[in-house]
N, CA, C and O atoms as a Tripos MOL2 file, in Angstrom:
@<TRIPOS>MOLECULE
protein
  176   175    44     0     0
PROTEIN
NO_CHARGES

@<TRIPOS>ATOM
      1 N           0.8600   -1.2150   -0.0180 N.3       1 LEU1
      2 CA         -0.0070   -0.0010   -0.0040 C.3       1 LEU1
      3 C           0.8680    1.1970    0.0200 C.2       1 LEU1
      4 O           1.9250    1.2000    0.6510 O.2       1 LEU1
      5 N           0.4290    2.2430   -0.6800 N.am      2 ALA2
      6 CA          1.1970    3.5030   -0.7220 C.3       2 ALA2
      7 C           0.8420    4.3650    0.4960 C.2       2 ALA2
      8 O          -0.2670    4.3240    1.0290 O.2       2 ALA2
      9 N           1.8680    5.1630    0.9120 N.am      3 VAL3
     10 CA          1.6990    6.0900    1.9900 C.3       3 VAL3
     11 C           0.9790    7.3160    1.4660 C.2       3 VAL3
     12 O           1.3930    7.8780    0.4520 O.2       3 VAL3
     13 N          -0.0900    7.7500    2.1270 N.am      4 LEU4
     14 CA         -0.7740    8.9460    1.7140 C.3       4 LEU4
     15 C          -0.2380   10.1530    2.3500 C.2       4 LEU4
     16 O          -0.1450   10.1890    3.5770 O.2       4 LEU4
     17 N           0.1260   11.1550    1.6150 N.am      5 ARG5
     18 CA          0.6510   12.3720    2.1560 C.3       5 ARG5
     19 C          -0.3860   13.5370    2.0870 C.2       5 ARG5
     20 O          -0.1860   14.5990    2.6770 O.2       5 ARG5
     21 N          -1.4850   13.2970    1.3530 N.am      6 ASP6
     22 CA         -2.5350   14.2420    1.2290 C.3       6 ASP6
     23 C          -3.5420   14.0900    2.4220 C.2       6 ASP6
     24 O          -3.5450   13.0670    3.1070 O.2       6 ASP6
     25 N          -4.3460   15.0770    2.6350 N.am      7 ASP7
     26 CA         -5.4070   14.9910    3.6650 C.3       7 ASP7
     27 C          -6.4200   13.9570    3.2070 C.2       7 ASP7
     28 O          -7.0370   14.0950    2.1510 O.2       7 ASP7
     29 N          -6.5890   12.8790    4.0490 N.am      8 PRO8
     30 CA         -7.5330   11.8360    3.6500 C.3       8 PRO8
     31 C          -8.9600   12.3150    3.4890 C.2       8 PRO8
     32 O          -9.7390   11.7040    2.7570 O.2       8 PRO8
     33 N          -9.3190   13.4130    4.1700 N.am      9 ALA9
     34 CA        -10.7120   13.9280    4.0690 C.3       9 ALA9
     35 C         -11.0020   14.3720    2.6760 C.2       9 ALA9
     36 O         -12.1640   14.3890    2.2720 O.2       9 ALA9
     37 N         -10.0210   14.7260    1.9360 N.am     10 GLY10
     38 CA        -10.1650   15.1750    0.5210 C.3      10 GLY10
     39 C         -10.1600   14.0140   -0.4570 C.2      10 GLY10
     40 O         -10.4790   14.1790   -1.6340 O.2      10 GLY10
     41 N          -9.7940   12.8390    0.0390 N.am     11 ILE11
     42 CA         -9.7020   11.6250   -0.8240 C.3      11 ILE11
     43 C         -10.7790   10.6960   -0.6860 C.2      11 ILE11
     44 O         -11.2480   10.1160   -1.6650 O.2      11 ILE11
     45 N         -11.2470   10.5040    0.6260 N.am     12 PHE12
     46 CA        -12.2330    9.4520    0.9590 C.3      12 PHE12
     47 C         -13.5190   10.1160    1.3960 C.2      12 PHE12
     48 O         -13.5250   11.2410    1.8960 O.2      12 PHE12
     49 N         -14.6330    9.3800    1.1930 N.am     13 GLU13
     50 CA        -15.9830    9.7730    1.6950 C.3      13 GLU13
     51 C         -16.3160    8.7510    2.7510 C.2      13 GLU13
     52 O         -16.1880    7.5520    2.5020 O.2      13 GLU13
     53 N         -16.7540    9.1980    3.9640 N.am     14 LEU14
     54 CA        -17.1300    8.2860    5.0030 C.3      14 LEU14
     55 C         -18.4670    7.6510    4.6720 C.2      14 LEU14
     56 O         -19.4280    8.3210    4.2920 O.2      14 LEU14
     57 N         -18.4940    6.3660    4.8260 N.am     15 VAL15
     58 CA        -19.6950    5.5050    4.5570 C.3      15 VAL15
     59 C         -20.4190    5.2200    5.8540 C.2      15 VAL15
     60 O         -21.6200    5.4690    5.9610 O.2      15 VAL15
     61 N         -19.7100    4.7010    6.8420 N.am     16 GLU16
     62 CA        -20.3260    4.3910    8.1180 C.3      16 GLU16
     63 C         -19.2320    4.1520    9.1820 C.2      16 GLU16
     64 O         -18.0930    3.8080    8.8680 O.2      16 GLU16
     65 N         -19.6290    4.3490   10.4460 N.am     17 LEU17
     66 CA        -18.7990    4.0500   11.5860 C.3      17 LEU17
     67 C         -18.7770    2.5430   11.8170 C.2      17 LEU17
     68 O         -19.8340    1.9430   12.0080 O.2      17 LEU17
     69 N         -17.6270    1.9300   11.8050 N.am     18 VAL18
     70 CA        -17.5040    0.4230   12.0320 C.3      18 VAL18
     71 C         -17.3440    0.1060   13.4750 C.2      18 VAL18
     72 O         -17.9200   -0.8570   13.9820 O.2      18 VAL18
     73 N         -16.5410    0.9350   14.1650 N.am     19 GLY19
     74 CA        -16.3190    0.6340   15.6080 C.3      19 GLY19
     75 C         -15.5040    1.6780   16.2590 C.2      19 GLY19
     76 O         -14.9530    2.5360   15.5700 O.2      19 GLY19
     77 N         -15.3900    1.6570   17.5980 N.am     20 ASN20
     78 CA        -14.6000    2.5700   18.4320 C.3      20 ASN20
     79 C         -13.6140    1.7470   19.1680 C.2      20 ASN20
     80 O         -13.8460    0.5900   19.5180 O.2      20 ASN20
     81 N         -12.4710    2.3990   19.4020 N.am     21 GLY21
     82 CA        -11.4200    1.7130   20.1690 C.3      21 GLY21
     83 C         -10.6530    2.6990   21.0290 C.2      21 GLY21
     84 O         -11.0300    3.8650   21.1460 O.2      21 GLY21
     85 N          -9.5990    2.2340   21.6140 N.am     22 THR22
     86 CA         -8.7890    3.0580   22.5010 C.3      22 THR22
     87 C          -8.1430    4.2170   21.8140 C.2      22 THR22
     88 O          -7.9480    5.2640   22.4320 O.2      22 THR22
     89 N          -7.7940    4.0720   20.5300 N.am     23 TYR23
     90 CA         -7.0870    5.0940   19.7900 C.3      23 TYR23
     91 C          -7.8980    5.8500   18.8140 C.2      23 TYR23
     92 O          -7.3420    6.6270   18.0370 O.2      23 TYR23
     93 N          -9.2070    5.6710   18.8020 N.am     24 GLY24
     94 CA        -10.0730    6.4300   17.9120 C.3      24 GLY24
     95 C         -11.1660    5.5380   17.3010 C.2      24 GLY24
     96 O         -11.4870    4.4670   17.8170 O.2      24 GLY24
     97 N         -11.7240    6.0240   16.1780 N.am     25 GLN25
     98 CA        -12.8220    5.3120   15.5050 C.3      25 GLN25
     99 C         -12.2890    4.7120   14.2330 C.2      25 GLN25
    100 O         -11.3050    5.1740   13.6550 O.2      25 GLN25
    101 N         -12.9920    3.6370   13.8020 N.am     26 VAL26
    102 CA        -12.7510    2.9770   12.4780 C.3      26 VAL26
    103 C         -13.9570    3.1790   11.6240 C.2      26 VAL26
    104 O         -15.0740    2.8310   12.0060 O.2      26 VAL26
    105 N         -13.7270    3.7530   10.4400 N.am     27 TYR27
    106 CA        -14.8330    3.9800    9.5090 C.3      27 TYR27
    107 C         -14.7150    3.1660    8.2370 C.2      27 TYR27
    108 O         -13.6020    2.8870    7.7930 O.2      27 TYR27
    109 N         -15.8190    2.7800    7.6430 N.am     28 LYS28
    110 CA        -15.8110    2.2590    6.2800 C.3      28 LYS28
    111 C         -15.8020    3.5110    5.4090 C.2      28 LYS28
    112 O         -16.6230    4.4070    5.6050 O.2      28 LYS28
    113 N         -14.8850    3.5800    4.4530 N.am     29 VAL29
    114 CA        -14.7530    4.7480    3.5720 C.3      29 VAL29
    115 C         -14.8440    4.3150    2.1310 C.2      29 VAL29
    116 O         -14.6610    3.1390    1.8190 O.2      29 VAL29
    117 N         -15.1150    5.2200    1.2830 N.am     30 ARG30
    118 CA        -15.2420    5.0650   -0.1780 C.3      30 ARG30
    119 C         -14.2550    5.9840   -0.7870 C.2      30 ARG30
    120 O         -14.2170    7.1770   -0.4870 O.2      30 ARG30
    121 N         -13.4210    5.4070   -1.6820 N.am     31 ALA31
    122 CA        -12.5840    6.2320   -2.5280 C.3      31 ALA31
    123 C         -13.2380    6.4590   -3.8170 C.2      31 ALA31
    124 O         -13.3460    5.4970   -4.5770 O.2      31 ALA31
    125 N         -13.7060    7.6470   -4.1780 N.am     32 PRO32
    126 CA        -14.5260    7.8640   -5.3460 C.3      32 PRO32
    127 C         -13.8490    7.3860   -6.6170 C.2      32 PRO32
    128 O         -14.5430    7.0020   -7.5580 O.2      32 PRO32
    129 N         -12.5380    7.3920   -6.6860 N.am     33 ALA33
    130 CA        -11.7770    6.9710   -7.9120 C.3      33 ALA33
    131 C         -11.6550    5.4370   -7.9370 C.2      33 ALA33
    132 O         -11.2900    4.8730   -8.9690 O.2      33 ALA33
    133 N         -11.9530    4.7540   -6.8190 N.am     34 GLU34
    134 CA        -11.7740    3.3230   -6.7610 C.3      34 GLU34
    135 C         -13.1600    2.6420   -6.6840 C.2      34 GLU34
    136 O         -14.1790    3.3210   -6.5560 O.2      34 GLU34
    137 N         -13.1860    1.3470   -6.7590 N.am     35 VAL35
    138 CA        -14.4580    0.6040   -6.8100 C.3      35 VAL35
    139 C         -14.6290   -0.1000   -5.4790 C.2      35 VAL35
    140 O         -15.7680   -0.3920   -5.1120 O.2      35 VAL35
    141 N         -13.5450   -0.4010   -4.7110 N.am     36 MET36
    142 CA        -13.7310   -1.2400   -3.4410 C.3      36 MET36
    143 C         -13.8370   -0.3170   -2.2290 C.2      36 MET36
    144 O         -13.4000    0.8340   -2.2460 O.2      36 MET36
    145 N         -14.4380   -0.8770   -1.1760 N.am     37 LEU37
    146 CA        -14.5640   -0.2300    0.1340 C.3      37 LEU37
    147 C         -13.4350   -0.7790    1.0400 C.2      37 LEU37
    148 O         -13.1160   -1.9680    1.0070 O.2      37 LEU37
    149 N         -12.8630    0.0960    1.8220 N.am     38 ILE38
    150 CA        -11.7480   -0.2640    2.6600 C.3      38 ILE38
    151 C         -11.9580    0.3410    4.0280 C.2      38 ILE38
    152 O         -12.5950    1.3880    4.1410 O.2      38 ILE38
    153 N         -11.4250   -0.3050    5.1080 N.am     39 PRO39
    154 CA        -11.5020    0.3120    6.4530 C.3      39 PRO39
    155 C         -10.4860    1.3930    6.6150 C.2      39 PRO39
    156 O          -9.4090    1.3330    6.0220 O.2      39 PRO39
    157 N         -10.8140    2.4050    7.4250 N.am     40 ALA40
    158 CA         -9.9250    3.4920    7.7180 C.3      40 ALA40
    159 C          -9.9440    3.7590    9.1740 C.2      40 ALA40
    160 O         -11.0210    3.8200    9.7670 O.2      40 ALA40
    161 N          -8.8140    3.9220    9.7850 N.am     41 HIS41
    162 CA         -8.7340    4.1720   11.2590 C.3      41 HIS41
    163 C          -8.5170    5.6250   11.4660 C.2      41 HIS41
    164 O          -7.5870    6.1990   10.9000 O.2      41 HIS41
    165 N          -9.3520    6.2500   12.2670 N.am     42 HIS42
    166 CA         -9.2680    7.7020   12.5180 C.3      42 HIS42
    167 C          -8.7720    7.9090   13.9250 C.2      42 HIS42
    168 O          -9.4210    7.4850   14.8820 O.2      42 HIS42
    169 N          -7.6100    8.5680   14.0700 N.am     43 LEU43
    170 CA         -7.0540    8.8580   15.3970 C.3      43 LEU43
    171 C          -7.5000   10.2040   15.8820 C.2      43 LEU43
    172 O          -7.5000   11.1790   15.1310 O.2      43 LEU43
    173 N          -7.8920   10.2640   17.1670 N.am     44 ASP44
    174 CA         -8.3200   11.5280   17.7490 C.3      44 ASP44
    175 C          -7.0790   12.2730   18.2430 C.2      44 ASP44
    176 O          -7.1920   13.3760   18.7770 O.2      44 ASP44
@<TRIPOS>BOND
     1     1     2 1
     2     2     3 1
     3     3     4 2
     4     3     5 am
     5     5     6 1
     6     6     7 1
     7     7     8 2
     8     7     9 am
     9     9    10 1
    10    10    11 1
    11    11    12 2
    12    11    13 am
    13    13    14 1
    14    14    15 1
    15    15    16 2
    16    15    17 am
    17    17    18 1
    18    18    19 1
    19    19    20 2
    20    19    21 am
    21    21    22 1
    22    22    23 1
    23    23    24 2
    24    23    25 am
    25    25    26 1
    26    26    27 1
    27    27    28 2
    28    27    29 am
    29    29    30 1
    30    30    31 1
    31    31    32 2
    32    31    33 am
    33    33    34 1
    34    34    35 1
    35    35    36 2
    36    35    37 am
    37    37    38 1
    38    38    39 1
    39    39    40 2
    40    39    41 am
    41    41    42 1
    42    42    43 1
    43    43    44 2
    44    43    45 am
    45    45    46 1
    46    46    47 1
    47    47    48 2
    48    47    49 am
    49    49    50 1
    50    50    51 1
    51    51    52 2
    52    51    53 am
    53    53    54 1
    54    54    55 1
    55    55    56 2
    56    55    57 am
    57    57    58 1
    58    58    59 1
    59    59    60 2
    60    59    61 am
    61    61    62 1
    62    62    63 1
    63    63    64 2
    64    63    65 am
    65    65    66 1
    66    66    67 1
    67    67    68 2
    68    67    69 am
    69    69    70 1
    70    70    71 1
    71    71    72 2
    72    71    73 am
    73    73    74 1
    74    74    75 1
    75    75    76 2
    76    75    77 am
    77    77    78 1
    78    78    79 1
    79    79    80 2
    80    79    81 am
    81    81    82 1
    82    82    83 1
    83    83    84 2
    84    83    85 am
    85    85    86 1
    86    86    87 1
    87    87    88 2
    88    87    89 am
    89    89    90 1
    90    90    91 1
    91    91    92 2
    92    91    93 am
    93    93    94 1
    94    94    95 1
    95    95    96 2
    96    95    97 am
    97    97    98 1
    98    98    99 1
    99    99   100 2
   100    99   101 am
   101   101   102 1
   102   102   103 1
   103   103   104 2
   104   103   105 am
   105   105   106 1
   106   106   107 1
   107   107   108 2
   108   107   109 am
   109   109   110 1
   110   110   111 1
   111   111   112 2
   112   111   113 am
   113   113   114 1
   114   114   115 1
   115   115   116 2
   116   115   117 am
   117   117   118 1
   118   118   119 1
   119   119   120 2
   120   119   121 am
   121   121   122 1
   122   122   123 1
   123   123   124 2
   124   123   125 am
   125   125   126 1
   126   126   127 1
   127   127   128 2
   128   127   129 am
   129   129   130 1
   130   130   131 1
   131   131   132 2
   132   131   133 am
   133   133   134 1
   134   134   135 1
   135   135   136 2
   136   135   137 am
   137   137   138 1
   138   138   139 1
   139   139   140 2
   140   139   141 am
   141   141   142 1
   142   142   143 1
   143   143   144 2
   144   143   145 am
   145   145   146 1
   146   146   147 1
   147   147   148 2
   148   147   149 am
   149   149   150 1
   150   150   151 1
   151   151   152 2
   152   151   153 am
   153   153   154 1
   154   154   155 1
   155   155   156 2
   156   155   157 am
   157   157   158 1
   158   158   159 1
   159   159   160 2
   160   159   161 am
   161   161   162 1
   162   162   163 1
   163   163   164 2
   164   163   165 am
   165   165   166 1
   166   166   167 1
   167   167   168 2
   168   167   169 am
   169   169   170 1
   170   170   171 1
   171   171   172 2
   172   171   173 am
   173   173   174 1
   174   174   175 1
   175   175   176 2
@<TRIPOS>SUBSTRUCTURE
     1 LEU1         2 RESIDUE 1 A LEU
     2 ALA2         6 RESIDUE 1 A ALA
     3 VAL3        10 RESIDUE 1 A VAL
     4 LEU4        14 RESIDUE 1 A LEU
     5 ARG5        18 RESIDUE 1 A ARG
     6 ASP6        22 RESIDUE 1 A ASP
     7 ASP7        26 RESIDUE 1 A ASP
     8 PRO8        30 RESIDUE 1 A PRO
     9 ALA9        34 RESIDUE 1 A ALA
    10 GLY10       38 RESIDUE 1 A GLY
    11 ILE11       42 RESIDUE 1 A ILE
    12 PHE12       46 RESIDUE 1 A PHE
    13 GLU13       50 RESIDUE 1 A GLU
    14 LEU14       54 RESIDUE 1 A LEU
    15 VAL15       58 RESIDUE 1 A VAL
    16 GLU16       62 RESIDUE 1 A GLU
    17 LEU17       66 RESIDUE 1 A LEU
    18 VAL18       70 RESIDUE 1 A VAL
    19 GLY19       74 RESIDUE 1 A GLY
    20 ASN20       78 RESIDUE 1 A ASN
    21 GLY21       82 RESIDUE 1 A GLY
    22 THR22       86 RESIDUE 1 A THR
    23 TYR23       90 RESIDUE 1 A TYR
    24 GLY24       94 RESIDUE 1 A GLY
    25 GLN25       98 RESIDUE 1 A GLN
    26 VAL26      102 RESIDUE 1 A VAL
    27 TYR27      106 RESIDUE 1 A TYR
    28 LYS28      110 RESIDUE 1 A LYS
    29 VAL29      114 RESIDUE 1 A VAL
    30 ARG30      118 RESIDUE 1 A ARG
    31 ALA31      122 RESIDUE 1 A ALA
    32 PRO32      126 RESIDUE 1 A PRO
    33 ALA33      130 RESIDUE 1 A ALA
    34 GLU34      134 RESIDUE 1 A GLU
    35 VAL35      138 RESIDUE 1 A VAL
    36 MET36      142 RESIDUE 1 A MET
    37 LEU37      146 RESIDUE 1 A LEU
    38 ILE38      150 RESIDUE 1 A ILE
    39 PRO39      154 RESIDUE 1 A PRO
    40 ALA40      158 RESIDUE 1 A ALA
    41 HIS41      162 RESIDUE 1 A HIS
    42 HIS42      166 RESIDUE 1 A HIS
    43 LEU43      170 RESIDUE 1 A LEU
    44 ASP44      174 RESIDUE 1 A ASP
């Protein structure tokens, strides 16, 4: 996987909250340019 240096908010659209943990939330996100859905970890 490539390292993203851009702001992920400008690349991904939040689909739904998958869960909460000690270090933040995990969201299912959609990359408009891609076809697949992937998990994304959001740190507070």
